[in-house]
VOGUGU-896582 format. One record per residue (C-alpha): x, y, z; residue in one letter. Coordinates in steps of 0.001 Angstrom, whole numbers, padded with zeros to 6 digits, always signed. Example, Ala and Ser with C-alpha at 12.3 -4.5 7.8 and 13.67 -1.06 7.14 Angstrom:
+012300-004500+007800a+013670-001060+007140s
! end
This chain:
-119648-197063+051513m-123203-196384+050343n-125129-198971+048348q-124908-197120+045018n-121124-196758+045332s-120834-200427+046249l-122833-201402+043152l-120887-199121+040808v-117519-200246+042217n-118516-203904+041917s-119490-203337+038286i-116188-201502+037691m-114366-204573+039010f-116375-206795+036671m-115776-204434+033733d-112019-204630+034298k-112199-208418+034229v-114501-208578+031196v-112453-206162+029108f-109351-208295+029745n-111116-211267+028129m-110780-210280+024471s-108533-213236+023670k-110172-215966+025756v-111600-219236+024531n-115261-218393+025064w-116039-222104+025410q-113662-222399+028400g-114930-223842+031674r-115893-221680+034635t-116337-221953+038372t-120086-221891+037575c-120264-225372+036152d-121676-226209+033621p-121503-222674+032151w-118771-221694+029730t-117149-218259+029865l-119547-216981+027214k-122593-218483+028951e-121613-216903+032272l-121030-213505+030655l-124344-213951+028829n-126071-214589+032177h-124668-211361+033648v-125451-209360+030510t-129009-210711+030643y-129287-209262+034172e-128107-205830+032972w-130674-205913+030154l-133501-207224+032315w-133070-204966+035379a-134003-201622+033756p-137354-203084+032728e-138015-204254+036281l-136974-200837+037632f-139534-199319+035248a-142266-201297+037011g-142687-204258+034690k-143309-207693+036123t-141272-210755+035235v-144246-211965+033192k-144434-208671+031295e-140740-208801+030390v-141227-212420+029402g-138566-214179+027393d-137393-211026+025634k-133764-211621+026649y-133668-215404+026523e-130922-216971+024460g-127613-215522+023343d-127648-211770+024058v-123924-211464+023328l-123917-212588+019702g-120640-212233+017821n-119546-209246+019919d-119552-210414+023555p-117554-207478+024897l-119425-204822+022890g-122867-206168+023762n-121909-206532+027429y-120726-202889+027427k-123961-201615+025854k-126050-203518+028400a-124063-202445+031469v-123949-198806+030326d-127734-198743+029880k-128190-200430+033252f-126011-197864+035034l-127828-194989+033338e-131186-196304+034567v-129992-197476+037999a-128730-194047+039069k-132259-192653+038624k-134038-195364+040639v-135151-194500+044150g-134313-197045+046870p-137986-197566+047703h-139131-198100+044114t-141011-201404+043971t-139387-204104+041849v-141551-207079+040887h-139320-210153+041111l-140448-213715+040482s-140684-214527+044208y-141882-211194+045656a-142206-207460+045263d-139128-205901+046847v-137681-202415+047253p-135164-201445+044575a-132481-201282+047271s-132873-205035+047891e-132692-205842+044179y-129649-203562+043818m-127969-205559+046577l-128600-208778+044634q-127124-207179+041516l-124100-205990+043499t-123455-209535+044690v-123946-210771+041104e-121406-208292+039739a-118761-208992+042351l-119122-212762+042543i-119523-213337+038803h-116690-210888+038173g-114602-213139+040411w-115915-216258+038607d-114935-214780+035237l-111538-213619+036539a-110372-216929+037962v-111932-218886+035087s-110095-216808+032476s-106712-216898+034229g-106879-213432+035792q-106282-212516+039402s-109137-213465+041693g-108317-210736+044182e-111465-208754+044843l-111394-205062+045817p-110875-205021+049589a-113304-202202+050454a-116143-203810+048494e-115416-207222+050016v-115464-205816+053552a-118780-204031+052993d-120438-206810+051038l-119276-209468+053499y-121151-207681+056293k-124302-207408+054185v-124180-210997+052925v-123517-212265+056457l-126620-210412+057629k-128713-211974+054818h-126921-215315+054437s-129896-217488+055399e-132224-215689+052973e-129629-215839+050194m-128948-219526+050763a-132649-220218+050290g-132794-218556+046864t-130754-221222+045085g-128966-218409+043219m-125578-219256+044718y-123738-222463+045508g-124083-224174+048861n-122248-222394+051649q-118822-223845+052386l-117057-224070+055732s-113902-222039+056289v-111707-221311+059286d-112922-218548+061581e-109670-216661+061055d-109993-216702+057236a-109902-213321+055509d-113120-211572+054452d-112731-212543+050793q-112421-216236+051638t-115438-215993+053960k-117522-214106+051382l-116671-216599+048639l-117510-219506+050965a-120889-217978+051874m-121611-217824+048148l-120495-221417+047544g-117032-220692+046146r-113635-222079+047090e-111001-219371+047224s-108651-221476+045045n-110951-223375+042689p-109809-226169+040407k-111351-225993+036973l
! end
């Protein structure tokens, strides 16, 4: 599966989870302690708002604190949808070699897209299991992303963006291995 398809499919998984959250207690706990459900969705929505500006060539400093705080307001699902739709519209026009100015380095857009793919899939999973939905990730995306994350696991561990890697049995399935590499237990206790 190509990188753009992987990103879009990961976002589709997250969308399915998010749009099944209309009746949740937004102050409920998540696998991303200490964030609540609303804070975790706010974090992801922030990424969808922030990324198009970085794709347009702005630096982190130039974007500044424009999206700090509660970007979901009183309409978490509606504001998430607006942000992700805008992101997807911009992302499909970005070339893989476009330079993105991140806080730690200038990277090709393809590398930043990979980070956003991991964000969508793993935080989609976080939101799913934290809101009582199935935590089963799409198998094709897990298989592809597992290979990519395995290849970059040392770099990713050093970013501090994910939990500490966990140990799992060698014969564990790809989803369990992927979750463990990203600091998640496959059956978390909230």
